[in-house]
C-alpha positions in Angstrom: -23.2 -24.9 2.2 -20.1 -23.8 4.3 -19.3 -19.8 4.4 -16.7 -19.1 2.8 -18.8 -20.5 -0.4 -21.1 -18.1 1.4 -19.3 -15.7 1.2 -17.9 -15.7 -2.2 -21.9 -16.8 -4.1 -22.9 -12.6 -1.8 -20.0 -11.8 -3.5 -20.6 -12.9 -7.3 -24.2 -12.0 -7.1 -23.9 -8.4 -5.8 -20.5 -7.8 -8.7 -18.1 -7.1 -5.5 -20.5 -4.4 -4.3 -21.5 -5.4 -1.2 -21.5 -5.2 3.0 -22.6 -8.2 5.2 -25.9 -7.4 7.6 -25.7 -6.6 10.7 -25.8 -10.2 12.2 -23.2 -11.6 9.6 -21.1 -8.4 10.3 -20.7 -8.8 14.2 -20.4 -12.3 13.8 -17.1 -11.6 11.5 -15.9 -9.4 13.7 -16.0 -11.8 16.3 -14.2 -14.4 14.4 -12.2 -11.6 13.5 -10.8 -10.0 16.6 -11.5 -7.0 14.0 -11.2 -3.0 16.4 -12.0 0.6 15.5 -8.4 1.3 14.6 -5.0 2.9 12.5 -7.1 3.6 9.2 -4.8 4.5 6.1 -6.8 7.1 3.2 -5.4 6.6 -0.2 -5.8 9.3 -3.0 -4.7 8.1 -6.5 -3.9 10.9 -8.5 -4.9 9.1 -11.9 -2.3 10.3 -15.3 0.6 11.2 -14.3 0.6 13.4 -12.0 3.7 16.5 -12.7 5.9 16.1 -9.3 8.7 19.2 -10.4 5.4 21.3 -10.5 3.9 20.1 -7.7 7.0 19.6 -5.2 9.1 23.0 -7.1 13.1 22.5 -6.9 12.7 26.3 -7.7 15.7 28.5 -6.8 17.4 24.9 -9.1 18.2 27.1 -12.3 18.3 23.6 -14.5 14.9 23.9 -13.7 14.4 26.9 -15.5 16.1 25.9 -18.0 14.5 22.7 -19.0 11.3 24.4 -18.6 10.8 27.4 -19.9 7.5 27.2 -20.7 6.0 25.1 -17.7 7.5 26.4 -15.0 5.9 27.9 -12.2 7.4 31.7 -11.2 10.3 31.2 -7.9 7.3 34.1 -6.7 4.6 31.9 -6.3 6.1 28.9 -4.8 5.3 29.1 -0.9 6.9 27.7 2.3 10.0 26.8 0.4 12.5 25.9 2.1 16.0 23.1 1.6 15.4 24.9 -1.8 11.8 23.5 -2.8 8.8 24.4 -1.7 4.7 24.3 -3.5 2.4 25.1 -6.1 0.6 28.1 -5.8 -2.7 25.6 -5.6 -1.4 23.7 -2.1 -1.3 26.0 0.2 -3.8 24.4 1.7 -0.4 21.2 1.8 2.1 23.8 2.9 0.0 25.3 5.6 -0.4 21.0 7.1 3.5 20.7 6.5 3.4 24.0 8.7 2.3 22.5 10.8 3.8 19.2 11.3 1.5 17.1 9.4 2.8 15.9 6.3 5.8 14.8 5.1 7.1 14.6 1.6 8.8 11.2 0.3 11.0 12.3 -3.1 12.1 10.9 -6.2 9.5 7.6 -5.7 9.9 5.2 -8.1 10.4 1.9 -9.5 13.1 0.3 -11.8 12.9 -0.3 -15.0 9.9 2.7 -15.3 7.0 1.4 -17.1 5.4 4.9 -19.2 2.0 2.7 -19.7 -0.8 4.7 -17.5 -2.0 1.4 -17.0 0.8 -0.5 -17.0 2.5 1.5 -14.5 -0.5 1.9 -12.7 -1.0 -2.2 -12.1 2.2 -2.3 -10.7 1.6 -0.1 -8.4 -1.3 -1.4 -7.8 -0.5 -4.6 -6.9 3.3 -4.0 -6.2 5.0 -5.6 -8.7 8.2 -5.6 -10.1 7.6 -4.1 -13.7 8.8 -7.4 -15.6 5.6 -8.8 -12.4 2.1 -9.7 -13.7 0.0 -10.4 -10.6 -4.0 -10.4 -10.4 -4.8 -9.1 -6.5 -3.4 -5.7 -5.8 -1.0 -6.0 -2.7 -4.2 -3.9 -0.2 -6.1 -7.1 -1.0 -3.6 -9.2 -0.7 -3.0 -7.1 2.2 -6.6 -7.7 4.0 -6.4 -11.2 2.9 -3.4 -12.0 5.5 -5.0 -9.0 8.3 -8.2 -10.4 9.2 -8.0 -14.3 10.3 -11.7 -14.9 7.9 -14.0 -13.3 4.9 -14.4 -9.1 6.3 -16.7 -7.0 3.7 -15.8 -3.8 5.1 -12.1 -4.5 5.3 -11.8 -1.6 2.5 -13.8 0.9 1.3 -13.1 2.4 -2.6 -16.0 5.6 -3.1 -14.6 6.0 -7.0 -16.8 5.5 -9.6 -14.4 2.5 -10.5 -12.9 -0.5 -9.5 -9.4 -1.1 -8.0 -7.0 -3.0 -8.5 -5.5 -2.5 -5.4 -8.2 -3.5 -2.9 -8.8 -7.0 -4.6 -7.9 -9.8 -3.3 -8.3 -13.0 -2.7 -11.5 -13.0 -1.0 -14.3 -9.8 -1.3 -12.4 -8.4 1.9 -13.4 -4.3 0.2 -16.4 -2.8 -1.4 -17.0 0.1 -4.4 -19.5 2.2 -4.5 -19.6 5.5 -6.2 -21.7 7.0 -3.6 -23.5 6.6 -0.3 -27.1 7.2 -1.8 -29.2 3.7 -1.5 -32.0 1.5 -1.6 -31.9 -2.0 -0.7 -35.4 -2.7 -1.3 -35.2 -2.3 -4.6 -33.0 -4.9 -5.2 -36.3 -7.4 -4.0 -39.0 -4.9 -4.7 -41.8 -4.5 -2.6 -43.8 -8.0 -3.4 -41.0 -9.7 -1.8 -41.2 -12.8 -4.9 -37.9 -13.5 -7.0 -39.0 -15.9 -9.1 -40.1 -18.5 -9.8 -37.3 -21.0 -9.3 -36.4 -22.0 -6.7 -33.1 -22.4 -6.5 -32.8 -18.7 -8.5 -34.9 -17.4 -5.6 -32.7 -18.4 -3.1 -29.4 -17.2 -4.6 -31.5 -13.4 -5.3 -32.6 -13.9 -1.4 -28.3 -14.0 -0.1 -28.3 -10.7 -2.8 -30.4 -9.0 -1.4 -29.2 -10.6 2.1 -26.3 -9.0 1.7 -27.7 -5.7 0.3 -28.8 -5.4 3.0 -25.9 -4.9 5.1 -25.6 -1.8 3.3 -27.2 -0.4 6.2 -23.6 -0.5 8.2 -22.9 2.0 6.5 -25.3 4.0 6.6 -25.3 3.4 10.6 -21.7 4.8 10.6 -22.3 7.3 8.2 -25.7 8.5 10.7 -23.8 7.8 13.9 -20.9 10.4 12.3 -21.1 13.8 14.8 -22.9 17.1 12.8 -20.9 18.3 10.4 -18.2 20.9 11.4 -15.9 21.6 8.6 -17.2 23.1 5.3 -16.4 20.6 1.9 -15.2 22.3 -0.8 -18.1 21.3 -4.4 -16.3 18.8 -6.4 -15.8 15.6 -6.7 -12.9 14.4 -4.8 -14.3 16.7 -2.2 -17.4 15.2 -1.9 -15.8 11.5 -1.4 -13.6 12.5 1.1 -16.5 14.0 2.9 -17.8 10.0 2.7 -14.9 8.7 3.9 -14.4 10.9 7.0 -18.1 10.7 7.9 -17.4 6.8 7.9 -14.4 6.5 9.3 -16.3 9.1 12.5 -19.0 6.8 12.9 -17.0 3.9 13.6 -16.8 2.1 10.2 -13.7 -0.2 11.7 -12.5 0.1 8.1 -8.7 -0.2 7.4 -8.3 1.2 4.4 -10.1 3.8 2.1 -9.7 4.3 -1.3 -10.7 7.5 -4.2 -9.2 8.8 -7.2 -9.0 11.9 -9.0 -8.5 12.2 -12.9 -6.6 14.6 -15.1 -3.0 14.5 -14.6 -1.8 14.0 -17.7 -1.3 17.0 -19.7 0.6 17.1 -21.8 -0.4 20.5 -23.4 -1.3 23.8 -21.4 -0.4 22.5 -18.5 -0.2 25.4 -16.0 -3.5 26.2 -16.5 -4.8 22.5 -16.0 -2.6 21.7 -13.7 -3.2 24.2 -11.9 -7.0 23.2 -11.8 -6.4 19.8 -10.6 -4.1 20.4 -8.0 -6.5 23.5 -6.6 -9.0 20.5 -6.4 -7.2 18.0 -5.0 -5.7 21.0 -2.0 -9.0 22.4 -1.5 -10.9 18.6 -1.0 -7.3 16.9 0.9 -7.5 20.1 3.5 -10.7 20.0 4.5 -10.9 16.7 5.2 -7.7 16.8 7.1 -9.6 20.1 9.1 -12.8 17.7 9.4 -10.9 14.5 10.9 -8.5 16.8 13.3 -11.3 18.3 14.3 -12.6 14.5 15.3 -9.8 14.4 17.2 -8.9 10.6 14.7 -6.3 12.5 13.4 -3.4 10.1 14.5 -5.4 7.7 14.1 -6.0 8.2 9.7 -3.4 8.5 7.4 -4.3 10.4 4.1 -1.2 8.9 1.0 -1.6 11.2 -1.9 0.6 9.4 -4.9 0.3 8.9 -8.6 1.1 6.5 -11.4 4.8 8.7 -12.3 5.9 11.7 -13.0 6.1 13.9 -15.9 9.5 14.5 -18.1 12.1 17.2 -17.2 11.6 18.8 -20.0 8.6 20.8 -21.3 7.2 19.9 -24.8 6.4 23.9 -25.9 3.0 23.2 -23.8 2.5 20.8 -21.3 4.8 17.5 -19.9 4.9 14.5 -21.5 5.1 11.1 -19.2 8.4 10.8 -17.1 9.2 8.3 -13.5 9.8 9.8 -10.2 7.4 12.2 -8.5 7.2 12.4 -4.5 4.5 11.1 -2.5 2.9 12.6 0.5 1.9 11.4 3.6 -0.7 12.8 6.4 -1.4 12.3 9.6 -1.3 8.9 11.5 1.0 10.7 13.3 3.8 10.5 10.9 7.1 13.0 11.5 5.8 16.0 9.0 9.6 16.5 7.6 10.9 15.3 4.2 12.6 12.4 3.1 14.8 12.1 0.6 16.9 14.7 -1.8 15.8 17.2 -3.9 15.2 15.7 -7.6 18.9 15.5 -9.0 18.6 17.7 -12.4 22.1 16.6 -13.4 21.7 12.9 -13.4 19.2 11.5 -15.8 18.5 7.8 -16.9 18.4 7.0 -20.7 15.5 8.2 -21.4 16.1 12.0 -19.9 14.1 11.1 -16.6 14.7 11.1 -13.4 16.1 8.4 -11.9 14.5 7.4 -8.9 15.6 7.2 -5.1 12.8 5.2 -3.3 11.2 2.1 -4.3 7.2 2.6 -3.7 6.3 -0.4 -2.2 9.7 0.6 0.6 6.7 3.3 1.4 4.3 0.8 1.4 5.9 -2.2 3.3 6.3 1.7 6.1 3.0 1.6 6.3 2.0 -1.6 6.6 4.5 -1.5 9.2 4.3 0.8 11.1 0.2 1.0 10.6 -0.1 -2.0 11.5 1.9 -4.0 12.9 2.4 -6.4 9.2 5.0 -8.4 8.3 5.2 -7.0 3.8 7.1 -9.9 3.8 3.6 -12.3 3.6 1.9 -10.2 0.9 5.7 -10.2 -1.4 6.6 -7.0 -0.8 10.6 -7.8 0.3 11.7 -3.8 -0.2 13.6 -2.3 3.4 10.3 0.1 4.9 11.7 3.8 4.4 12.2 4.6 7.2 11.7 8.3 8.9 7.9 9.1 7.3 6.3 8.0 11.7 
């Protein structure tokens, strides 16, 4: 059996949730020339985050005209400059920006926007055009190209569900709900798997692959003592685990997680405040943790959603829209704002915001700056955004 087929079998047997045993991991490191360095941490806001109520054009009276129910009071907007500021739940984000470590890219979207959650998420996760359907994610394609051969921990997704963004030709990533796992449960105490030699062989390969979770365990335990406390939320726990893996030198290029609940068709003022509070508190704790560890220059956090909301509220909330801001934290970003404030006088044919920056241009900038990688190799031909880093 050749090495590539071995990796494919182990991935199949573990459902993609796998890490290689230590001796194979070290071999992969040697073969791929993998070295510690930059990593990207993605936080995907599922449901379509309302960008206008996240980064608020509070001095534009049209904002209040179109949003008589859900608009945020001018007095509550924080860190306002250039006539735009943060939702009151995002005090941590505002502080990060004040420290010069947060860049806001305004009006991010794509041509011919799709307002379906599933399809728009797919477009963002594959970096496709609106009318193009791809089976592999943009990060999965990047990991396929980035490593000379299979690298099982190139990407780590800590979440309840897989993400298409990390799917590639090779299983260069793994998905985990948490870092609590027991490899002994796979084999059992007897060590005898079956009476079928072929099945026994495959299961032993699977067990060997699952033993590789010890690599994550070692990175987790290698991390220095925790100096920053995290809030009690699922996102915060996911980011706390990611921080520990980074501090334990897992040598992973991409981390991924998500936060649900941004489909605010009704009761938006309370629901959106709650979701943004979860986001703010978790990301702010992660930011402080990574900064204290001296790794903020290496770690780039990217916060995005599949689309924004309609400009005009519906009497209780907002419906599916188009462009919205992206946030980049750390990674030596310039701590600035890129793009114009949302234009509330020029809408598309559906009455939605017209996007100014294509999200694939942001992806191109991330790949080019963080990994010296040519985005055209994975089909992203958009010109990289300048001024982020």
